[in-house]
N, C-alpha and C positions, 0 to 999 in steps of 0.2 A: 508351348506344351511339349517341347522336345526334351529328351533326356539330357542330363548334365552330370557334372562330377558330384553333385550333391545327392544323386539318386541312391547312394548307399546309406544316406542318413536315415535315422529312424524318425518317423512321423507319427504323431498321435492324431488319428482321424475320428471325427464325430459325424456319423451319418444319421440325420434326424428324419424319421418317417412318421406317418400318421398313426401307425399302430405300435411300432417299436423303434428304438434308437440303438445304434451300434457304436461302441467304442472299439477302436482297433489300433494296435501298435504294429507298424510294419514299415518296410522300405519299398515294398512292391509285392506282387503275387508270389514271388519265390522266397520271400522272407516275411512271414507273418508271425510275430512273436506272441501276440495276445489278441483276443477278440471276445467281446462280451456284449450281450444285448440286454436292454432294460425296457420295460413297457413305457409307452408314451402316455403319461398322465398329465398332471398340471406342470406348467413350466418350472416352477421352483423344485418340485419333487424330482422331476426328470433330470434337470440340469445338475442338481445336487448329486444325484446318483452317478451321472457321467463324470462330473468333476472328481468325485471320490475315487473312481477308477483311474483317472489320469494322474492323481496325486501319487500313486504307487509306481509310476512309470518314468523312465528316463528317455527323453526325446528332444529333438532339435527344433521342431516346429509343429504347429497344429493346423489341420485342415478341417473346415466345417462345410459339409454338404447337406443342406437342409431342405425340407419341404417349404413351400412358400405360400403366397408370394413374398419376396424379399426385396429390400431396398439395397441395390448393388452399386448405386452411384455415390462415390465418396464425397461429392460436393453437397449432398443432401443432409439435412439435420438428423434424419432418422436412418442414416447409413448403418448397415449391419443388423437391422431389425427385421423381424417378420411383420408384414403389413396386414392387408385385409384377407386373412386366411379363413378357410372353412373349418379349421381346427379350433374348437371352442376354447377360449381362455388364453390362446397363444398370440393373439393380435397385439402388436407393439412390443413383443419380447425382444430384448436387446441381447442377441447372441454374441456378436463379434466382440463388442467392447467388454462384455462380462468375461469372456474367455481370455482376451488379451490382458485384462487387469489381473486375473487369477494366476496366469502362468508366465506372463512376460516373455513370450516366445513369438517369433514371426507367425502370423495367423492368417490363413487364407479363408475366403468366404465365397460360397457359390450355392446355386440351387443343387438339389440332389441329382437332377437329371443332367444338368451341365457337368457336374462332377463325374458322373458315370460316363458321359460322352468323352470327357477328357481322358479318363482311365482307359476306355476302349481304344482311343487313339494312341495312347502311350504303351499299353501292354496287350490289348485285346484284338478283336477282329477288324478294327478300323486302323491298324498300324499302316502308315504310309498314305493314308487318305487325309485330305484337307477339308472335305465337305461331306458331312454325314450327320445322321440324326440318331438319338437314343430316346426311346419311348419306354416309360414304365407304366404298368397298369396294376395297381394294387388298391390301397385305400383311396387314392386319387389317380388321376391320369396326368402325367407330365411329359413334356417333350423338350429335350435338349438338342440344340442345333449348333453344329460346328461349321463355320464358314471361313475359309482361308486359314484353317488351323486354329481358330479361336472361337469361343462361344459368341453366338450372334446376339448383339444387343442393340436396342434402339434407345428410346427414352427410358425404357425399363426392359427387363427380360421378357421374352415371349410367354404367352399362356395358351399355346395351341391345344392343350387338353380341354380348354373351355370353348373350342370352336363349335359352332352350330353346324349341323349336317342334315341332309335330307333323310327322312325317316322311311322305313318300310311301310308301304301302303297298308293301312289297317292297324298299325302298331299304335296302341293307345296309352302305352306306359308314359306317365307324366315326367319321369326323370327325377333325380333326387339331389341335384346340385342346389344349394340354398341360394345361390346367386342367379343361376340361369335355368334351373330345372333340367331341360333336356339337351344341354350341351353334351359333348362326348363324355366328359367325366360323369355327368349325371345319368349316362346310359350304360357305360361299360366298366366303370370302376367296380371293385369288389362289393362295396355296399350297394351300389346300383343293381348289380346282378342278383344279389341276395334278395333285394326288394322285388325285382322283376320276376325272378324265378320262384319266389316264395320259399326258398331254402338256400343253404350255403352252396355256392358254385361247386364246391368240392363234392357235393352229393348229386350233381347233374352228370349223367353218363356222357362220354365223348360222342356217342352217336345220337344224342338228343337234338332234335331240330331247333331247340331254343338257342343253340350256339350260332345258328345262322343269323339271328338278330345281332349278336355280338359282332360277327364277321362283317355284316353289312355296315354297321355303324362305324367300326374301326377302319374298315377299308375306305370309307368316305373321308375320314381324317387323313389317311395315307394318300388318297387321291389329291387332296388339297396341298399337302406337303410337297408332293412330287411336282405338280404343275407350277408351284410357286418357287421351289428351291432346286429341284432336280438333284437331290443329293446322290453322292456316289453309293451310299449304303444307308439302310435304315435297320437298326437293331431294336427288337422289342423284348423287354424284360419285365420283371415284376411278378408278384405272386400269382396273379390270375393266369398268366401264360406260361410260366416257367416249367410247369409239369404237364403241359398240354401241347406237345409238338404237332398234334393233328391239326391245330389251328393254322399253322403256317402255310400248308398247301391250299387250304381254303382261302386264306387271305391273299395269297399270290394270285389265285384264279380270279377272285372277285376284283382285285385291283387291276389286273390286266384287262378284264372286261370293262371296267369303269373308264380306264384311259382310252380305250376304243381304238388303239392303233394310230393315235393322232401324231402326225409330224415326227419330230425327232424323238418323241417319247416312245414310239414303237420300238426303236432300238434299245432304249432304256429298259422297257418292259421285257424284252427278250432275255435279259439277264437276271430276272427276278429271283432265281434260285440262289444267286450269290449276293443280290442286293437287299433282299428282305429276309432277315435272319435273326436267330437268337444271339444275344451278346456273347462274344468270345470268352468273357470272364464269368459268364453264367451269373449265379446269384451273388457273386463277389463284386460285380460291377459297381454296385452302390457303395459298399464300404471302401473299396479301392479308389472310388471317386474322391472320397475325402482325403485319402493318402496323396493322390495326384494333386489335389488343390493345395495341400500342405507343402508338397515339393515345390510347387510354383511360388508360393509365398517365401520359402527359404531361398530360392534362386533370386527372387526380386530383392531380397534383403542383403544378398551377398555383395 
């Protein structure tokens, strides 16, 4: 994930999200030539629109950073595809091979959150760090984990956004994840909050006590990430939190209380003001994630 001589090259990035997709032409945050969003509808309609944008651009490689789950193992028959997604109609969509065939350029493929985590390490708040997390909270909840400077992978990429957590006593909201109901995504994603609050989260004042439910549930996810991974930093982005800075002091306080001063984690928690933060790249972390993934593909092809 380190910079190379190819970092001046122009990359066509595709960030695929549950609500919208972004096509971006850039070499990095200091050189963004073009950027355009299209709504996420059917796979064919959405990908046709993205491909039409790329047709008018001159670039050296493509980076795809997509919502998932994805098959990232090149040895598998469905490598490059979206797998059992919550996004209706997208399961089985062949992203990687389609784009490779269309443009014939080196093409990188990653989850949207891993892409953002790579971009944060390359250009953002995680520069110089080898172990950190990026969380996005929007249409879904995703967690990108960097370990030793690379995205953490097992048999498949992680799905910490679907972690089950303890609930606030008396909280009867059933959750809205179609796979797990009240996993973290089913409790704190944008659609979950709209269902739980009975209105758009944008209409809920910062001082409303209902945000305490959000903080409790998200802090439980953070607790589990910390006691498992002890990352140097956790950045939280996405539409639900990006315009609500008041949530960060609440999350830090709740997380510190949850960790309870245990062992070496007490020293970790003492630095929460610098460890639990908004992404350094802000709302551009996702689109620039696709650019970072494209750079890595170009470097590997060199």
